[in-house]
C-alpha positions, -999 to +999 in steps of 0.1 A: +000+000+002+026+023+006+050+014-020+052+016-059+071-002-082+083+019-111+109+013-143+142+031-143+172+035-165+202+028-140+240+041-148+268+026-132+301+028-144+297-002-162+270+017-184+231+019-182+203-005-180+166-011-174+156-016-138+132-014-111+128+010-084+106+010-051+090+044-043+065+053-013+034+068-023+025+103-017-012+111-004-032+143-003-053+143+028-078+165+034-091+169+073-129+183+077-133+195+113-165+201+122-178+207+087-154+230+080-124+220+055-093+224+073-062+217+058-047+192+033-017+170+045+007+154+020+015+122+041+015+084+036-016+065+027-021+044+061-030+053+096-053+087+085-074+082+116-045+084+136-026+109+116-058+132+120-063+135+158-026+136+162-026+164+141-056+181+156-040+176+192-006+190+182-025+223+169-045+228+200-080+219+184-083+187+204-075+181+239-089+145+246-107+114+232-136+127+250-141+155+228-148+137+196-181+131+188-178+111+155-148+104+129-156+094+092-123+084+073-130+081+036-104+070+020-110+068-015-120+109-016-089+111+007-107+131+035-112+125+070-139+142+089-140+151+127-169+162+146-159+171+183-184+187+211-193+223+212-165+244+221-134+225+210-129+246+178-100+276+181-111+310+174-076+316+163-076+294+137-054+302+103-065+281+075-041+270+048-052+252+017-022+227+015+009+219+038+039+201+024+050+167+041+084+173+048+091+205+067+074+224+096+034+222+088+015+237+118-016+260+112+000+284+134+034+295+132+061+291+159+056+320+184+077+327+217+044+325+234+039+291+226+068+279+243+064+304+272+029+292+283+041+254+279+048+237+310+082+225+321+084+182+323+093+174+357+093+135+353+124+117+372+127+090+348+160+081+340+179+061+308+208+042+306+232+047+273+226+011+265+189+016+267+192+041+241+215+020+220+190-009+223+161+010+217+176+026+184+186-005+169+149-020+172+135+011+158+160+010+128+149-030+124+110-019+123+121+010+095+107-018+067+096+010+044+120+032+044+145+003+043+128-007+009+127+030-005+148+055+016+116+082+013+097+079+046+107+088+085+102+070+115+086+078+149+081+056+177+066+059+215+085+035+240+098+030+275+129+023+285+122-015+275+106-016+242+089+002+218+052+006+224+039+023+192+057+027+159+045+051+127+062+056+093+054+088+069+069+109+042+070+136+068+085+140+101+059+157+118+031+131+103+051+104+117+050+119+154+017+130+148+005+092+140+018+077+174-001+105+192-028+099+174-026+063+181-023+071+222-051+094+223-074+067+203-062+041+223-057+054+256-019+048+259-003+070+286+030+093+275+040+103+306+076+087+317+080+077+283+099+086+256+096+098+215+123+085+191+126+099+157+144+097+123+143+132+117+154+167+129+146+177+159+134+218+159+115+238+180+079+226+166+090+187+172+102+197+204+068+218+212+048+187+201+067+165+225+062+188+254+027+191+250+025+155+257+046+157+290+072+132+273+105+138+291+132+123+266+134+124+227+160+107+211+168+112+172+192+097+150+194+135+134+206+164+148+189+191+166+184+224+155+199+258+182+162+268+191+150+230+198+180+226+221+171+258+239+134+249+244+147+213+255+167+232+283+139+255+292+111+230+292+131+204+311+134+177+281+163+154+277+172+158+237+198+128+228+208+131+190+230+116+163+225+083+178+246+061+155+259+025+166+273+031+203+275+067+200+254+097+207+252+131+216+233+145+249+223+178+245+202+192+273+191+177+309+216+151+309+209+139+343+186+116+331+214+098+310+237+075+329+267+056+311 
């Protein structure tokens, strides 16, 4: 479902030949909130219900599963409709017709007040370097679509022992929203747990994690300077460049032991 095979010309030092390549599918998903078309996301064509709910939560348009009245998934049309209880809508909402898959995709642009109003994460959870390496190794093994195409990001919720929820998507934001959407709809707690991502940790990604009160974020990639600054201010342990048996701890390193 997520992979399409296409004919290509392959060039090597020996010359060219006809071959077949596997590419990831890109799917336009339109989200309708309370009968109003909200946005179109470019995403992978799986877990559309989870993506929608995670996105609405990340944008501050949905606070809990109990506020959802109905979810209607119409995959042939590429539409998910969500109806919420009265009062759940945001008056500050700014609509955009299309959001790209790769970069920051929030309806609200980053504002300093978003971080200033976000509560610090006070969790005392700790993790060893060995546990980080083992979790990331398992994370890489589960990234089947990436291995096949090289064209998606992965995200996972885990505790110190195992991966609990896993998602892949062409967008790094989408992958995290899919994880959080599944957590919300399946009542999976996120307190005292961790997020692993394959992508860059920007300020937007960091704020998504902080909203779920997650104390540790781990990435195979790098953070931005604002991502590091926010992690410091919000009490989140930020671990990046996890490769094999090496990693960088950028903030709140007291949660990590050798």
